[in-house]
C-alpha positions as CSV (number, residue, x, y, z in Angstrom):
1,X,110.3,180.0,116.0
2,X,108.4,183.1,116.7
3,X,105.3,181.9,118.5
4,X,104.2,178.7,120.2
5,X,100.7,177.4,120.1
6,X,99.3,175.1,122.8
7,X,96.3,173.2,121.3
8,X,94.3,171.2,123.9
9,X,91.5,168.7,123.3
10,X,90.0,165.9,125.3
11,X,92.2,163.6,123.2
12,X,95.4,165.3,124.0
13,X,97.6,168.4,123.9
14,X,99.8,169.6,121.1
15,X,102.6,172.1,121.6
16,X,103.7,173.4,118.2
17,X,106.2,176.1,117.2
18,X,105.2,178.6,114.5
19,X,105.8,179.3,111.7
20,X,106.2,175.9,110.0
21,X,105.4,174.3,106.7
22,X,101.6,174.1,106.3
23,X,101.6,170.4,105.5
24,X,103.7,169.7,108.6
25,X,101.3,171.7,110.7
26,X,98.3,169.7,109.5
27,X,100.2,166.5,110.2
28,X,101.0,167.7,113.8
29,X,97.3,168.5,114.3
30,X,96.2,165.1,113.2
31,X,98.8,163.4,115.4
32,X,96.8,164.3,118.5
33,X,93.5,163.1,117.1
34,X,92.1,166.4,115.8
35,X,90.1,165.8,112.6
36,X,90.1,169.4,111.6
37,X,92.3,171.5,109.4
38,X,94.2,174.5,110.8
39,X,91.8,176.9,109.1
40,X,89.0,175.4,111.1
41,X,90.7,175.8,114.5
42,X,90.1,179.2,116.0
43,X,92.2,180.9,118.6
44,X,89.9,180.4,121.6
45,X,91.5,179.9,125.0
46,X,88.3,178.9,126.7
47,X,87.2,175.2,127.0
48,X,83.6,176.3,127.6
49,X,83.4,178.1,124.2
50,X,85.2,175.4,122.1
51,X,86.1,171.8,122.3
52,X,89.5,172.8,121.0
53,X,91.3,175.5,123.0
54,X,94.3,177.3,121.6
55,X,96.7,179.5,123.6
56,X,99.5,181.5,122.0
57,X,102.7,182.7,123.7
58,X,106.1,184.0,122.7
59,X,109.4,183.8,124.6
60,X,110.7,187.0,122.9
61,X,109.3,190.5,123.0
62,X,108.5,190.2,119.3
63,X,106.5,187.0,119.9
64,X,104.6,188.3,122.9
65,X,103.5,191.4,121.0
66,X,102.6,189.4,117.9
67,X,100.4,187.1,120.0
68,X,98.2,190.1,120.9
69,X,97.1,190.5,117.3
70,X,95.0,187.3,117.3
71,X,91.6,186.6,118.8
72,X,88.8,184.1,118.3
73,X,88.1,185.6,114.8
74,X,91.4,184.1,113.6
75,X,92.5,180.6,113.0
76,X,95.7,178.6,113.6
77,X,96.2,178.8,109.8
78,X,96.0,182.6,110.0
79,X,98.6,182.7,112.8
80,X,101.0,180.4,110.9
81,X,100.6,182.3,107.7
82,X,101.3,185.7,109.4
83,X,104.3,184.3,111.2
84,X,105.7,183.1,107.8
85,X,105.4,186.6,106.4
86,X,107.3,187.9,109.5
87,X,110.0,185.2,109.3
88,X,110.5,185.5,105.6
89,X,110.7,189.3,105.5
90,X,113.8,190.7,103.8
91,X,116.7,191.7,106.1
92,X,116.5,195.3,104.9
93,X,113.3,195.9,106.8
94,X,113.8,193.7,109.9
95,X,114.9,196.5,112.3
96,X,112.0,198.8,111.4
97,X,109.5,195.9,111.4
98,X,110.6,194.7,114.8
99,X,110.4,198.2,116.3
100,X,106.9,198.6,114.9
101,X,105.8,195.2,116.4
102,X,107.3,196.0,119.8
103,X,105.6,199.4,119.9
104,X,102.2,197.8,118.9
105,X,101.9,199.7,115.6
106,X,99.6,197.1,114.1
107,X,96.0,196.4,115.2
108,X,95.4,193.4,112.9
109,X,97.5,190.7,111.2
110,X,96.3,192.2,107.8
111,X,97.9,195.6,108.8
112,X,101.1,193.8,109.7
113,X,101.3,191.9,106.4
114,X,100.4,195.0,104.4
115,X,103.2,197.0,106.0
116,X,105.7,194.2,105.3
117,X,104.7,194.3,101.6
118,X,104.9,198.1,101.6
119,X,108.3,198.3,103.2
120,X,109.5,195.5,100.9
121,X,108.4,197.4,97.8
122,X,110.3,200.5,99.0
123,X,113.5,198.5,99.3
124,X,113.1,197.4,95.6
125,X,113.9,200.7,93.8
126,X,114.2,199.0,90.4
127,X,111.9,196.6,88.6
128,X,112.2,194.0,85.9
129,X,108.9,192.7,84.4
130,X,108.2,189.9,82.0
131,X,104.9,189.2,80.2
132,X,103.5,185.9,78.7
133,X,100.3,184.6,77.1
134,X,97.7,182.6,79.1
135,X,95.7,179.6,78.1
136,X,92.3,178.8,79.6
137,X,90.7,175.4,79.6
138,X,87.1,174.7,80.7
139,X,86.2,171.3,82.1
140,X,82.7,170.2,81.1
141,X,80.6,169.2,84.1
142,X,79.0,166.3,82.3
143,X,81.8,164.3,80.7
144,X,84.9,165.9,82.3
145,X,86.4,166.8,78.9
146,X,88.3,170.0,78.6
147,X,88.1,172.6,75.8
148,X,90.0,175.8,75.4
149,X,88.3,179.1,76.0
150,X,89.2,182.4,74.4
151,X,90.7,185.6,75.8
152,X,87.2,187.2,76.2
153,X,86.4,184.5,78.8
154,X,89.8,185.0,80.6
155,X,89.2,188.7,80.8
156,X,85.8,188.2,82.3
157,X,87.4,186.1,85.1
158,X,90.4,188.4,85.5
159,X,89.7,189.1,89.2
160,X,89.3,185.3,90.0
161,X,92.5,184.4,88.1
162,X,94.4,187.1,90.0
163,X,92.9,185.9,93.3
164,X,94.0,182.4,92.6
165,X,97.5,183.5,91.7
166,X,97.8,185.5,94.9
167,X,96.4,182.6,97.0
168,X,98.9,180.2,95.5
169,X,101.8,182.5,96.2
170,X,100.6,183.2,99.8
171,X,100.3,179.6,100.8
172,X,103.5,179.4,102.9
173,X,104.5,183.1,103.2
174,X,107.6,182.5,101.1
175,X,108.2,184.9,98.2
176,X,108.8,183.2,94.9
177,X,112.2,184.8,94.6
178,X,113.4,182.3,97.2
179,X,112.9,179.5,94.7
180,X,115.4,181.0,92.3
181,X,118.8,179.2,92.7
182,X,120.3,179.8,89.3
183,X,122.6,182.7,90.1
184,X,123.6,184.0,93.6
185,X,124.3,187.6,92.4
186,X,120.9,187.8,90.7
187,X,119.2,186.4,93.7
188,X,120.8,188.9,96.0
189,X,119.5,191.7,93.9
190,X,115.9,190.4,94.3
191,X,113.6,191.9,96.9
192,X,110.4,190.3,95.7
193,X,108.9,188.4,92.8
194,X,105.2,188.7,92.2
195,X,103.1,186.7,89.6
196,X,100.0,188.5,88.3
197,X,97.8,189.1,85.3
198,X,97.3,192.3,83.4
199,X,95.0,193.5,80.6
200,X,97.0,195.1,77.8
201,X,95.2,196.2,74.6
202,X,92.1,194.2,75.6
203,X,94.0,190.9,76.0
204,X,94.7,189.3,79.4
205,X,98.4,188.3,79.8
206,X,100.4,186.8,82.6
207,X,103.0,189.0,84.3
208,X,105.9,188.5,86.7
209,X,107.4,191.5,88.3
210,X,110.7,191.6,90.2
211,X,111.5,194.3,92.7
212,X,115.3,194.8,92.7
213,X,118.0,196.5,94.8
214,X,119.9,197.1,91.6
215,X,119.2,196.2,88.0
216,X,120.1,192.8,86.5
217,X,123.0,192.5,84.2
218,X,122.2,191.3,80.7
219,X,123.4,187.8,81.6
220,X,121.4,187.7,84.8
221,X,118.3,188.9,83.1
222,X,118.4,186.0,80.6
223,X,118.9,183.5,83.5
224,X,115.9,185.0,85.3
225,X,113.9,184.9,82.1
226,X,114.6,181.2,81.6
227,X,113.7,180.5,85.2
228,X,110.4,182.3,84.7
229,X,109.6,180.1,81.6
230,X,110.4,177.0,83.7
231,X,108.1,178.2,86.5
232,X,105.3,178.9,84.0
233,X,105.8,175.5,82.4
234,X,105.7,173.8,85.8
235,X,102.4,175.6,86.7
236,X,103.9,178.0,89.3
237,X,105.0,175.7,92.0
238,X,103.6,172.7,90.1
239,X,100.1,173.4,91.4
240,X,98.3,176.3,89.8
241,X,97.2,174.5,86.7
242,X,95.4,172.0,88.9
243,X,93.5,174.6,90.8
244,X,90.0,175.1,89.4
245,X,88.1,178.4,89.2
246,X,84.4,177.8,89.5
247,X,82.3,179.4,86.8
248,X,78.7,179.0,85.6
249,X,79.9,176.9,82.7
250,X,82.2,174.5,84.7
251,X,85.7,174.6,86.2
252,X,88.2,176.9,84.5
253,X,91.9,176.0,84.6
254,X,94.5,178.5,83.7
255,X,97.9,177.7,82.3
256,X,100.8,180.1,82.0
257,X,102.6,178.1,79.4
258,X,102.0,176.4,76.1
259,X,104.1,174.5,73.6
260,X,103.2,176.5,70.6
261,X,105.5,178.7,68.5
262,X,103.7,181.8,69.6
263,X,104.7,181.4,73.3
264,X,106.9,184.2,74.7
265,X,108.4,185.7,77.8
266,X,108.9,189.3,76.9
267,X,110.4,192.1,78.9
268,X,108.8,195.5,79.1
269,X,110.3,196.9,75.9
270,X,109.8,193.7,73.9
271,X,106.1,193.6,75.1
272,X,105.6,197.2,74.0
273,X,107.0,196.4,70.6
274,X,104.8,193.3,70.3
275,X,101.6,195.2,71.3
276,X,102.4,197.9,68.8
277,X,102.7,195.4,66.1
278,X,99.5,193.7,67.1
279,X,97.6,197.0,67.0
280,X,99.2,198.3,63.9
281,X,101.4,200.8,65.8
282,X,98.7,201.8,68.4
283,X,99.5,200.6,71.9
284,X,97.8,201.0,75.2
285,X,98.7,199.9,78.7
C-alpha cells in the first residue's frame, strides 16, 4: 500500500488502499453503490463540487508526497495506475526514485512515470529483440464477418496499433517480464519487456524488446523466444486480439500470431538476414 483513497457519497464511504488490481478496484467502488468506473471518479475533495468526494493520504513520506501530484484533473484510475508503476519499479532504481519523490522532483504523474521508464532503461544496458509478422482482420459493420487486410492497411494504422499495444501493457502497471516464469536466471536478467510494432522495409512487423542487466545465454534465449511465441499466440495477455481499432471501414483486429508455415519469431540477426533475402540483398531499418 502506498496511498489510501477515501471515497465518500451519500450512499456510503469507501476506504481503499492503492495500488490494487484494477478489477478489484472497480468491484470495491460498486460495493458502496457507486455506478461509475474509476476513470469517471475525479480527485475532488469538495462535496459542493461533486457528488463523489475523494481524499488521498499516505502514511509514509513517499505516500504523502505522491498524493500532492493529483488534483481534480485526475481520476481514481490515474492514481491507481501511477501507484502501480511506483510499486512495480525495479529494485535497482528504488533508492533514487524515492529520493526524487520526497524532494518533489515531479510536477505531474506523467513526469513521474516517464522518469521511472527512463531510469529503468538505463539499468538495462543490454537488449534482446524478437520480430514477428502481424495479421489484420477487418470486421464488416453490416454482417459481422471478418476478412483479412494487407500490410498496406496495417501500416496506415501503425500509430493506432502501437497505441493499443501500449494501452494493453499499461493496464495494471505490471511489466510483461513479470509474467515470465520459465527460468529464474533469465527472469533476473530482465529489466523490462516491451511489445511494439516497427516498419522494416515497408512492412509492419511486431516487435518485443527486452532490456537486460546482462545478456541471455543461448539456452535462456530459446526459452524466452518460446515464451514470446506463446504470448503472441495467446493475444498478449489473452486480450489484445479482442480489442478493436475503429476505422472508417469497420473494426480492425490485430493478431500477433498465425498458424501458417511462414510464421516466425526472429532475433535481430535472423531478422536482418530475412529482410535481406526479401529485398534481394537490400535491407533498410
